[in-house]
NUDO-505609 format. One record per residue (C-alpha): residue in three letters; x, y, z. Coordinates in steps of 0.25 Angstrom, whole numbers, padded with zeros to 4 digits. Example, Ala and Ser with C-alpha at 12.3 -4.5 7.8 and 13.67 -1.06 7.14 Angstrom:
REM residues 2
[node "ALA" [0049 -0018 0031]]
[node "SER" [0055 -0004 0029]]
This chain:
REM residues 267
[node "UNK" [-0016 -0399 -0269]]
[node "UNK" [-0004 -0391 -0271]]
[node "UNK" [-0007 -0379 -0280]]
[node "UNK" [0006 -0383 -0288]]
[node "UNK" [0000 -0397 -0292]]
[node "UNK" [-0008 -0400 -0304]]
[node "UNK" [-0014 -0414 -0304]]
[node "UNK" [-0019 -0422 -0316]]
[node "UNK" [-0025 -0436 -0317]]
[node "UNK" [-0023 -0441 -0331]]
[node "UNK" [-0028 -0454 -0339]]
[node "UNK" [-0015 -0457 -0345]]
[node "UNK" [-0020 -0467 -0356]]
[node "UNK" [-0015 -0480 -0360]]
[node "UNK" [0000 -0482 -0359]]
[node "UNK" [0008 -0474 -0370]]
[node "UNK" [-0004 -0473 -0379]]
[node "UNK" [-0006 -0458 -0376]]
[node "UNK" [0007 -0454 -0383]]
[node "UNK" [0007 -0465 -0394]]
[node "UNK" [-0004 -0458 -0401]]
[node "UNK" [-0016 -0467 -0397]]
[node "UNK" [-0029 -0461 -0401]]
[node "UNK" [-0036 -0466 -0389]]
[node "UNK" [-0027 -0457 -0381]]
[node "UNK" [-0028 -0444 -0389]]
[node "UNK" [-0037 -0437 -0379]]
[node "UNK" [-0028 -0440 -0368]]
[node "UNK" [-0016 -0434 -0375]]
[node "UNK" [-0024 -0422 -0379]]
[node "UNK" [-0029 -0421 -0364]]
[node "UNK" [-0015 -0422 -0359]]
[node "UNK" [-0010 -0412 -0368]]
[node "UNK" [-0021 -0402 -0364]]
[node "UNK" [-0018 -0404 -0350]]
[node "UNK" [-0003 -0401 -0352]]
[node "UNK" [-0008 -0388 -0358]]
[node "UNK" [-0017 -0384 -0346]]
[node "UNK" [-0009 -0389 -0334]]
[node "UNK" [0003 -0381 -0328]]
[node "UNK" [0016 -0387 -0332]]
[node "UNK" [0021 -0394 -0320]]
[node "UNK" [0035 -0394 -0314]]
[node "UNK" [0034 -0409 -0311]]
[node "UNK" [0024 -0420 -0312]]
[node "UNK" [0020 -0431 -0303]]
[node "UNK" [0013 -0443 -0310]]
[node "UNK" [0005 -0454 -0302]]
[node "UNK" [0004 -0465 -0312]]
[node "UNK" [-0006 -0476 -0313]]
[node "UNK" [0006 -0485 -0318]]
[node "UNK" [0014 -0485 -0305]]
[node "UNK" [0010 -0493 -0293]]
[node "UNK" [0018 -0495 -0280]]
[node "UNK" [0016 -0500 -0266]]
[node "UNK" [0020 -0486 -0261]]
[node "UNK" [0019 -0473 -0268]]
[node "UNK" [0031 -0472 -0277]]
[node "UNK" [0037 -0460 -0284]]
[node "UNK" [0047 -0459 -0295]]
[node "UNK" [0059 -0451 -0290]]
[node "UNK" [0069 -0453 -0301]]
[node "UNK" [0075 -0441 -0308]]
[node "UNK" [0073 -0447 -0322]]
[node "UNK" [0063 -0458 -0322]]
[node "UNK" [0062 -0467 -0334]]
[node "UNK" [0049 -0471 -0341]]
[node "UNK" [0042 -0484 -0338]]
[node "UNK" [0035 -0489 -0351]]
[node "UNK" [0024 -0497 -0343]]
[node "UNK" [0015 -0501 -0354]]
[node "UNK" [0015 -0512 -0364]]
[node "UNK" [0012 -0516 -0378]]
[node "UNK" [0014 -0502 -0384]]
[node "UNK" [0022 -0498 -0397]]
[node "UNK" [0037 -0496 -0395]]
[node "UNK" [0036 -0481 -0395]]
[node "UNK" [0028 -0482 -0381]]
[node "UNK" [0041 -0487 -0375]]
[node "UNK" [0050 -0476 -0381]]
[node "UNK" [0042 -0465 -0374]]
[node "UNK" [0050 -0455 -0367]]
[node "UNK" [0047 -0445 -0356]]
[node "UNK" [0060 -0440 -0350]]
[node "UNK" [0054 -0432 -0338]]
[node "UNK" [0062 -0431 -0326]]
[node "UNK" [0058 -0436 -0312]]
[node "UNK" [0057 -0427 -0300]]
[node "UNK" [0063 -0433 -0288]]
[node "UNK" [0060 -0421 -0278]]
[node "UNK" [0046 -0422 -0282]]
[node "UNK" [0046 -0438 -0279]]
[node "UNK" [0052 -0435 -0266]]
[node "UNK" [0041 -0425 -0262]]
[node "UNK" [0030 -0435 -0266]]
[node "UNK" [0036 -0446 -0257]]
[node "UNK" [0036 -0436 -0246]]
[node "UNK" [0022 -0431 -0247]]
[node "UNK" [0017 -0446 -0248]]
[node "UNK" [0025 -0450 -0236]]
[node "UNK" [0019 -0438 -0228]]
[node "UNK" [0005 -0444 -0231]]
[node "UNK" [0009 -0458 -0227]]
[node "UNK" [0012 -0464 -0241]]
[node "UNK" [0024 -0472 -0243]]
[node "UNK" [0032 -0469 -0255]]
[node "UNK" [0044 -0473 -0264]]
[node "UNK" [0052 -0464 -0273]]
[node "UNK" [0057 -0472 -0285]]
[node "UNK" [0069 -0466 -0293]]
[node "UNK" [0069 -0479 -0301]]
[node "UNK" [0055 -0478 -0306]]
[node "UNK" [0051 -0472 -0320]]
[node "UNK" [0039 -0465 -0325]]
[node "UNK" [0028 -0474 -0331]]
[node "UNK" [0018 -0471 -0342]]
[node "UNK" [0008 -0465 -0333]]
[node "UNK" [0018 -0453 -0332]]
[node "UNK" [0025 -0452 -0345]]
[node "UNK" [0014 -0455 -0355]]
[node "UNK" [0005 -0443 -0350]]
[node "UNK" [0016 -0434 -0347]]
[node "UNK" [0022 -0436 -0361]]
[node "UNK" [0009 -0430 -0366]]
[node "UNK" [0008 -0419 -0355]]
[node "UNK" [0022 -0415 -0354]]
[node "UNK" [0030 -0421 -0366]]
[node "UNK" [0042 -0413 -0363]]
[node "UNK" [0045 -0422 -0351]]
[node "UNK" [0051 -0410 -0344]]
[node "UNK" [0043 -0411 -0331]]
[node "UNK" [0048 -0420 -0320]]
[node "UNK" [0039 -0431 -0315]]
[node "UNK" [0037 -0440 -0304]]
[node "UNK" [0028 -0452 -0303]]
[node "UNK" [0020 -0458 -0291]]
[node "UNK" [0015 -0472 -0291]]
[node "UNK" [0002 -0477 -0287]]
[node "UNK" [0000 -0486 -0275]]
[node "UNK" [-0002 -0500 -0279]]
[node "UNK" [-0013 -0502 -0269]]
[node "UNK" [-0021 -0493 -0278]]
[node "UNK" [-0029 -0487 -0266]]
[node "UNK" [-0036 -0475 -0271]]
[node "UNK" [-0036 -0469 -0257]]
[node "UNK" [-0021 -0470 -0256]]
[node "UNK" [-0019 -0463 -0270]]
[node "UNK" [-0029 -0452 -0266]]
[node "UNK" [-0020 -0450 -0254]]
[node "UNK" [-0007 -0450 -0262]]
[node "UNK" [-0013 -0438 -0270]]
[node "UNK" [-0017 -0431 -0257]]
[node "UNK" [-0002 -0433 -0252]]
[node "UNK" [0003 -0427 -0265]]
[node "UNK" [-0004 -0414 -0261]]
[node "UNK" [0008 -0411 -0252]]
[node "UNK" [0018 -0411 -0264]]
[node "UNK" [0025 -0398 -0265]]
[node "UNK" [0030 -0397 -0279]]
[node "UNK" [0027 -0385 -0288]]
[node "UNK" [0019 -0387 -0300]]
[node "UNK" [0017 -0402 -0299]]
[node "UNK" [0008 -0410 -0308]]
[node "UNK" [0003 -0423 -0303]]
[node "UNK" [-0003 -0432 -0313]]
[node "UNK" [-0011 -0445 -0310]]
[node "UNK" [-0008 -0453 -0322]]
[node "UNK" [-0019 -0464 -0323]]
[node "UNK" [-0032 -0466 -0331]]
[node "UNK" [-0046 -0463 -0327]]
[node "UNK" [-0050 -0476 -0335]]
[node "UNK" [-0041 -0488 -0335]]
[node "UNK" [-0048 -0501 -0339]]
[node "UNK" [-0038 -0507 -0349]]
[node "UNK" [-0047 -0517 -0355]]
[node "UNK" [-0058 -0506 -0357]]
[node "UNK" [-0048 -0497 -0365]]
[node "UNK" [-0046 -0508 -0375]]
[node "UNK" [-0061 -0513 -0376]]
[node "UNK" [-0072 -0507 -0383]]
[node "UNK" [-0080 -0497 -0375]]
[node "UNK" [-0094 -0502 -0371]]
[node "UNK" [-0106 -0494 -0365]]
[node "UNK" [-0103 -0500 -0352]]
[node "UNK" [-0088 -0498 -0352]]
[node "UNK" [-0090 -0483 -0357]]
[node "UNK" [-0100 -0481 -0346]]
[node "UNK" [-0091 -0486 -0335]]
[node "UNK" [-0079 -0477 -0340]]
[node "UNK" [-0088 -0465 -0341]]
[node "UNK" [-0094 -0467 -0327]]
[node "UNK" [-0081 -0468 -0320]]
[node "UNK" [-0075 -0456 -0328]]
[node "UNK" [-0087 -0448 -0324]]
[node "UNK" [-0085 -0452 -0309]]
[node "UNK" [-0070 -0449 -0310]]
[node "UNK" [-0073 -0435 -0316]]
[node "UNK" [-0083 -0432 -0306]]
[node "UNK" [-0074 -0437 -0294]]
[node "UNK" [-0063 -0428 -0299]]
[node "UNK" [-0070 -0416 -0304]]
[node "UNK" [-0083 -0413 -0297]]
[node "UNK" [-0081 -0402 -0287]]
[node "UNK" [-0093 -0406 -0279]]
[node "UNK" [-0085 -0419 -0275]]
[node "UNK" [-0078 -0416 -0262]]
[node "UNK" [-0063 -0420 -0260]]
[node "UNK" [-0067 -0431 -0250]]
[node "UNK" [-0077 -0437 -0260]]
[node "UNK" [-0068 -0436 -0271]]
[node "UNK" [-0058 -0444 -0263]]
[node "UNK" [-0069 -0454 -0259]]
[node "UNK" [-0073 -0456 -0273]]
[node "UNK" [-0059 -0458 -0279]]
[node "UNK" [-0055 -0468 -0268]]
[node "UNK" [-0068 -0476 -0270]]
[node "UNK" [-0066 -0475 -0285]]
[node "UNK" [-0071 -0489 -0287]]
[node "UNK" [-0085 -0485 -0284]]
[node "UNK" [-0086 -0476 -0296]]
[node "UNK" [-0094 -0481 -0308]]
[node "UNK" [-0085 -0489 -0318]]
[node "UNK" [-0073 -0488 -0309]]
[node "UNK" [-0067 -0502 -0310]]
[node "UNK" [-0071 -0503 -0325]]
[node "UNK" [-0062 -0490 -0327]]
[node "UNK" [-0051 -0495 -0317]]
[node "UNK" [-0050 -0510 -0316]]
[node "UNK" [-0037 -0506 -0308]]
[node "UNK" [-0036 -0492 -0302]]
[node "UNK" [-0022 -0488 -0304]]
[node "UNK" [-0025 -0478 -0316]]
[node "UNK" [-0036 -0471 -0307]]
[node "UNK" [-0027 -0469 -0294]]
[node "UNK" [-0019 -0458 -0300]]
[node "UNK" [-0032 -0450 -0300]]
[node "UNK" [-0033 -0452 -0285]]
[node "UNK" [-0019 -0446 -0283]]
[node "UNK" [-0023 -0434 -0291]]
[node "UNK" [-0036 -0432 -0284]]
[node "UNK" [-0029 -0434 -0270]]
[node "UNK" [-0019 -0423 -0274]]
[node "UNK" [-0028 -0413 -0280]]
[node "UNK" [-0038 -0414 -0269]]
[node "UNK" [-0049 -0407 -0277]]
[node "UNK" [-0058 -0408 -0290]]
[node "UNK" [-0050 -0408 -0303]]
[node "UNK" [-0049 -0396 -0312]]
[node "UNK" [-0051 -0403 -0325]]
[node "UNK" [-0056 -0417 -0330]]
[node "UNK" [-0052 -0422 -0344]]
[node "UNK" [-0061 -0432 -0350]]
[node "UNK" [-0055 -0440 -0362]]
[node "UNK" [-0055 -0453 -0368]]
[node "UNK" [-0043 -0462 -0368]]
[node "UNK" [-0044 -0475 -0376]]
[node "UNK" [-0058 -0473 -0377]]
[node "UNK" [-0061 -0472 -0362]]
[node "UNK" [-0066 -0460 -0354]]
[node "UNK" [-0054 -0455 -0346]]
[node "UNK" [-0051 -0443 -0337]]
[node "UNK" [-0040 -0433 -0333]]
[node "UNK" [-0041 -0424 -0321]]
[node "UNK" [-0033 -0411 -0318]]
[node "UNK" [-0031 -0403 -0306]]
[node "UNK" [-0024 -0390 -0308]]
[node "UNK" [-0019 -0380 -0298]]
């Protein structure tokens, strides 16, 4: 990993709720504010969002992307949120170059805006919206090996003081969020979180084994209960592939009364 890169996987919460004062997101807001205080302020931010899937790796390349309010059924203020950060076309081009060098087809999109996987957590982390941002899609094949390899390709990015954020969720079972917790569901949640924390933070696990575990994540206890569909987990694969080492800090919090995690790699 370039020594100028910081890497953060965050559980971004439910839609716009983190900035609408929802009590189930208070711990997330506090954690993100703490992270902003301990991380080096970046010159630019690359966000891999769980809310954008394409056939090939796609990159926002517009100079002033709009916002995509890609959530439904929330109060009107949720659709009036502003986060007027600029894009960074030069960074987008460089991302396309390093992906191509590793055999990944990519597509720069100057017409695509920023979804809530970017602007909701960043409105808490950096509310001034004065850091340029680029967003990178997932692949719609949802292949964990491919996403880990995308992270490895991003090691070749040469951009001073870049923050790479994997914006997903370590627990993402929508039905379970809004159902009463049972001993069984709580145990499945806790077991998967423990496995994920061990995978990302145990220095005794080799990088080869870390990759193997993440690429075979469905074998983990509680895996498919916590992720009926894996799009919210895959930004972590990109982060781990890029970092190439054990994480520096794990943040264990509860979001919507479910155990969730954030992982930070600092220079």
